C-alpha positions as CSV (number, residue, x, y, z in Angstrom):
1,X,3.0,34.1,23.4
2,X,0.2,31.6,22.5
3,X,-0.2,28.7,24.8
4,X,-3.9,27.8,24.3
5,X,-7.1,28.9,22.8
6,X,-7.5,30.6,19.4
7,X,-5.6,33.7,18.5
8,X,-5.9,35.8,15.3
9,X,-3.3,38.3,14.0
10,X,-3.7,40.3,10.8
11,X,0.1,40.2,10.4
12,X,3.1,40.2,12.7
13,X,6.2,42.4,12.2
14,X,9.1,43.2,14.4
15,X,12.8,43.6,15.2
16,X,13.3,47.0,13.7
17,X,16.9,48.2,14.5
18,X,18.3,51.6,13.7
19,X,21.9,52.4,13.2
20,X,24.3,51.2,16.0
21,X,21.4,49.4,17.8
22,X,20.1,45.8,18.0
23,X,16.5,44.5,18.2
24,X,15.2,41.1,18.9
25,X,11.6,39.9,18.5
26,X,10.2,36.6,19.8
27,X,6.9,34.9,18.9
28,X,6.2,31.8,20.8
29,X,3.5,29.2,20.0
30,X,3.4,26.3,22.5
31,X,-0.3,25.4,22.4
32,X,-3.6,26.4,21.0
33,X,-3.9,27.9,17.4
34,X,-2.3,31.1,16.1
35,X,-3.9,32.1,12.7
36,X,-2.3,34.8,10.5
37,X,-4.2,37.1,8.1
38,X,-0.9,38.3,6.7
39,X,2.9,37.7,6.6
40,X,5.3,37.3,9.5
41,X,7.9,39.9,8.7
42,X,11.3,40.8,10.2
43,X,11.4,44.6,9.7
44,X,15.1,44.8,10.0
45,X,16.9,48.1,9.4
46,X,20.6,49.1,9.4
47,X,21.2,47.8,12.9
48,X,21.4,44.2,14.2
49,X,18.0,42.6,13.8
50,X,16.9,39.1,15.0
51,X,13.4,37.7,14.7
52,X,12.8,34.3,16.5
53,X,9.6,32.3,15.6
54,X,9.3,29.5,18.1
55,X,6.8,26.7,17.4
56,X,6.9,24.0,20.1
57,X,3.3,22.9,20.2
58,X,-0.2,23.8,19.1
59,X,-0.8,25.0,15.5
60,X,0.6,27.8,13.5
61,X,-1.9,28.5,10.6
62,X,-0.4,31.0,8.2
63,X,-3.6,31.3,6.2
64,X,-1.8,31.2,2.9
65,X,0.8,33.8,3.9
66,X,4.5,33.7,4.3
67,X,7.2,33.5,7.0
68,X,10.1,35.8,6.4
69,X,11.7,36.5,3.0
70,X,14.9,35.9,1.2
71,X,16.2,39.4,2.1
72,X,14.8,39.5,5.6
73,X,15.0,36.0,7.0
74,X,13.3,34.9,10.2
75,X,14.9,32.3,12.6
76,X,12.2,29.6,12.7
77,X,12.8,27.2,15.6
78,X,10.3,24.4,15.0
79,X,10.4,21.7,17.6
80,X,6.8,20.5,18.0
81,X,3.3,21.2,16.8
82,X,1.8,21.8,13.4
83,X,2.5,24.2,10.6
84,X,-0.1,24.7,8.0
85,X,-1.1,26.8,4.9
86,X,2.2,28.6,4.4
87,X,3.1,30.2,1.1
88,X,6.8,31.0,1.8
89,X,9.6,30.0,4.1
90,X,12.2,32.8,3.9
91,X,11.6,33.3,0.2
92,X,13.9,30.9,-1.7
93,X,16.2,30.4,1.4
94,X,14.1,27.9,3.2
95,X,14.5,26.6,6.7
96,X,16.2,23.8,8.6
97,X,14.0,21.6,10.8
98,X,16.0,20.3,13.8
99,X,14.0,19.1,16.6
100,X,16.8,16.9,17.9
101,X,14.2,14.1,18.4
102,X,13.6,12.0,15.3
103,X,11.1,9.8,17.2
104,X,8.5,12.4,17.8
105,X,7.2,14.0,14.5
106,X,6.2,17.6,13.8
107,X,3.3,18.1,11.3
108,X,2.9,19.9,8.0
109,X,-0.8,20.2,7.3
110,X,-3.2,22.2,5.1
111,X,-2.2,23.6,1.6
112,X,1.4,24.7,1.4
113,X,3.0,26.4,-1.7
114,X,6.4,27.4,-0.5
115,X,9.0,27.2,-3.3
116,X,12.1,26.8,-1.1
117,X,13.8,23.9,0.6
118,X,12.8,22.5,3.9
119,X,15.9,20.6,5.3
120,X,15.2,17.9,7.7
121,X,17.9,17.2,10.3
122,X,17.6,14.8,13.3
123,X,13.8,15.1,13.0
124,X,10.7,13.5,11.6
125,X,8.4,15.6,9.5
126,X,4.9,14.1,9.0
127,X,2.7,15.2,6.1
128,X,-0.9,15.4,7.4
129,X,-2.6,16.2,4.1
130,X,-2.4,15.4,0.4
131,X,-1.5,19.1,-0.3
132,X,1.2,19.5,2.5
133,X,3.8,19.9,-0.2
134,X,3.5,22.1,-3.3
135,X,4.9,21.3,-6.7
136,X,8.0,23.5,-6.1
137,X,8.4,22.6,-2.4
138,X,11.7,20.8,-1.9
139,X,12.8,18.4,0.9
140,X,16.5,18.0,1.7
141,X,18.1,15.8,4.4
142,X,21.1,16.8,6.6
143,X,22.7,13.9,8.4
144,X,21.4,10.4,8.7
145,X,18.5,10.8,11.1
146,X,16.0,12.8,9.1
147,X,12.7,11.2,8.2
148,X,9.9,12.3,5.9
149,X,6.7,10.4,7.0
150,X,3.4,10.1,5.2
151,X,0.4,10.5,7.5
152,X,-2.4,7.9,7.8
153,X,-4.2,7.8,4.4
154,X,-1.8,10.4,2.9
155,X,-0.8,8.4,-0.2
156,X,1.0,11.1,-2.3
157,X,3.9,11.1,-4.8
158,X,6.8,13.0,-3.2
159,X,9.3,12.0,-5.8
160,X,9.3,15.5,-7.3
161,X,10.0,17.0,-3.9
162,X,13.1,15.0,-2.7
163,X,16.2,17.0,-3.5
164,X,19.4,15.9,-1.7
165,X,20.9,14.1,1.3
166,X,20.3,10.8,3.0
167,X,16.6,10.5,2.4
168,X,14.4,8.3,4.6
169,X,10.8,7.9,3.6
170,X,8.3,6.3,6.0
171,X,5.4,5.2,3.9
172,X,3.4,4.4,7.1
173,X,1.1,1.8,5.5
174,X,0.4,3.9,2.4
175,X,0.9,2.5,-1.1
176,X,2.4,5.2,-3.3
177,X,4.0,5.6,-6.7
178,X,7.2,7.5,-7.7
179,X,6.2,8.9,-11.2
180,X,9.0,11.4,-11.4
181,X,12.8,10.7,-11.8
182,X,14.7,11.2,-8.6
183,X,18.3,12.3,-8.5
184,X,20.7,14.1,-6.2
185,X,20.2,11.9,-3.2
186,X,23.2,10.4,-1.3
187,X,21.1,7.4,-0.1
188,X,17.5,6.4,0.0
189,X,15.8,4.3,2.7
190,X,12.3,3.1,2.7
191,X,10.7,2.7,6.1
192,X,7.3,1.5,7.3
193,X,4.8,-0.8,5.8
194,X,3.2,-0.2,2.4
195,X,4.4,-0.4,-1.2
196,X,6.5,2.1,-3.1
197,X,6.2,1.6,-6.9
198,X,8.9,3.1,-9.1
199,X,7.2,3.8,-12.4
200,X,9.8,6.3,-13.8
201,X,12.4,4.7,-16.0
202,X,14.9,7.6,-15.6
203,X,16.8,9.0,-12.7
204,X,19.2,7.2,-10.4
205,X,17.3,7.4,-7.1
206,X,20.4,7.0,-4.9
207,X,23.8,5.2,-4.9
208,X,22.6,3.2,-1.9
209,X,19.0,2.0,-1.5
210,X,17.8,0.4,1.7
211,X,14.4,-1.3,2.3
212,X,13.8,-1.5,6.0
213,X,10.1,-2.1,5.8
214,X,7.4,-2.9,3.3
215,X,7.9,-3.3,-0.5
216,X,9.7,-1.5,-3.3
217,X,8.3,-2.5,-6.7
218,X,10.0,-1.6,-9.9
219,X,7.7,-0.6,-12.7
220,X,5.3,-2.9,-14.5
221,X,4.7,-4.4,-17.8
222,X,7.8,-4.9,-19.9
223,X,9.6,-1.6,-19.4
224,X,13.3,-1.8,-18.9
225,X,15.5,0.3,-16.4
226,X,18.0,2.2,-18.7
227,X,21.7,2.4,-18.1
228,X,22.2,4.7,-15.2
229,X,18.6,4.2,-14.0
230,X,17.2,2.8,-10.8
231,X,19.4,0.0,-9.2
232,X,21.9,0.3,-12.0
233,X,25.4,1.3,-12.1
234,X,27.0,0.9,-8.6
235,X,23.8,1.0,-6.5
236,X,24.0,-0.9,-3.4
237,X,20.9,-2.6,-2.0
238,X,20.1,-3.5,1.5
239,X,17.0,-5.4,2.8
240,X,16.6,-5.4,6.5
241,X,13.2,-6.5,8.2
242,X,12.9,-3.9,10.8
243,X,9.1,-3.5,10.2
244,X,7.6,-6.4,8.4
245,X,9.2,-8.4,5.6
246,X,11.1,-6.1,3.2
247,X,10.8,-7.1,-0.5
248,X,12.0,-5.9,-3.8
249,X,9.7,-6.9,-6.7
250,X,10.7,-6.6,-10.3
251,X,8.0,-7.4,-12.8
252,X,9.0,-7.3,-16.5
253,X,12.0,-5.2,-15.5
254,X,15.6,-5.9,-16.1
255,X,17.6,-5.0,-13.0
256,X,21.4,-4.8,-13.3
257,X,23.1,-4.8,-9.9
258,X,26.8,-3.9,-10.0
259,X,27.2,-3.8,-6.2
260,X,26.7,-6.2,-3.4
261,X,23.2,-7.0,-2.3
262,X,22.8,-7.6,1.4
263,X,19.8,-9.4,3.1
264,X,19.7,-9.2,6.8
265,X,17.3,-10.1,9.6
266,X,14.2,-12.2,8.6
267,X,11.9,-12.3,5.8
268,X,13.8,-10.4,3.1
269,X,12.7,-11.3,-0.4
270,X,13.8,-10.6,-4.0
271,X,11.0,-11.6,-6.4
272,X,9.9,-10.9,-9.9
273,X,8.9,-12.1,-13.3
274,X,11.0,-11.4,-16.4
275,X,8.2,-10.5,-18.8
276,X,9.8,-10.2,-22.3
277,X,13.1,-9.1,-20.8
278,X,16.0,-11.5,-20.9
279,X,16.2,-11.6,-17.1
280,X,14.7,-10.0,-14.0
281,X,17.8,-9.7,-11.8
282,X,21.4,-9.8,-13.1
283,X,23.7,-10.0,-10.0
284,X,27.2,-8.9,-11.0
285,X,28.5,-8.8,-7.5
286,X,27.8,-10.9,-4.3
287,X,24.5,-11.7,-2.7
288,X,25.2,-11.6,1.1
289,X,22.8,-13.4,3.5
290,X,23.8,-12.2,6.9
291,X,24.1,-14.4,10.0
292,X,20.8,-15.8,11.3
293,X,18.8,-14.1,8.4
294,X,16.0,-15.7,6.5
295,X,15.9,-14.8,2.8
296,X,14.1,-15.8,-0.3
297,X,15.2,-15.4,-3.9
298,X,12.2,-16.0,-6.1
299,X,12.3,-14.8,-9.7
300,X,12.4,-16.2,-13.2
301,X,15.7,-15.9,-15.0
302,X,17.6,-14.6,-12.0
303,X,21.2,-14.8,-13.1
304,X,24.6,-14.2,-11.6
305,X,27.9,-13.1,-13.1
306,X,30.9,-15.4,-13.4
307,X,32.6,-13.8,-10.4
308,X,29.7,-13.2,-8.2
309,X,28.8,-15.4,-5.2
310,X,26.0,-16.1,-2.7
311,X,27.5,-15.9,0.8
312,X,25.2,-17.5,3.4
313,X,26.0,-16.5,7.0
314,X,26.0,-18.6,10.1
315,X,22.5,-19.7,11.0
316,X,21.0,-18.2,7.9
317,X,18.3,-19.7,5.7
318,X,18.1,-19.2,2.0
319,X,15.2,-20.3,-0.2
320,X,15.6,-20.3,-4.0
321,X,12.6,-20.7,-6.3
322,X,11.4,-19.7,-9.7
């Protein structure tokens, strides 16, 4: 048990079980720092073997070593504190982060190179360094309360790391760019202040895109979003001013919206310039301004389909310009 101070271990192994026996090993870090010079290994055996690694506070510094393996997994109960410098999380099997408290983050720091999936469930994982995720590290989301948050000043591209589920990304005041195509997500929600620029012209991002804070900007120049690309097909878009005034900007980009666009709360904005494209926004379904919302549509050549409508709720204000 490590509850304070600094402790070094060359490696940790345990839970060796012979035939017809069971063995349980527990390593608890609740404060201070535990630094490893080797792997944390479940020895296993022919019996029943369980290795619980419990991180509830403090720092677990793996020193570039691994936790468990694909054939001998460790149960990693991570409910608080910081994990850093880990090269493996149960081999290719990965771990599930489930703190049960999405309002208090746990931290991933240092340089990590694990090539498995870290699944976020009912938790917030904050990246504290620009090398917190390796090129082959994947982030998945289980349920609707998992958040990946960028630490202060950690303006990194995580588009190559997002893999599946209802992704929620808190940019936390950072301006970042998605340069890789994103596919496989059930939904994508942008939280926090700061701008997310989508520069890739491939991938679908998600069937439902919500901007609950800050700005999403599509590309630049005169590039066009191809069929099946970002905000095409049946993508639904929601702008809701939970933190700041959410905004979608399309500069020189053709955006075809074949699903309803919902603007709620105050300050939601769609804006853009068409560049050499025929239009900046083509609304083929309805634009919905919810009750008491304040919304602005400001773009050149913003067009609507023959059957689309702008529905303005009770007490709502709509400003149209451009």
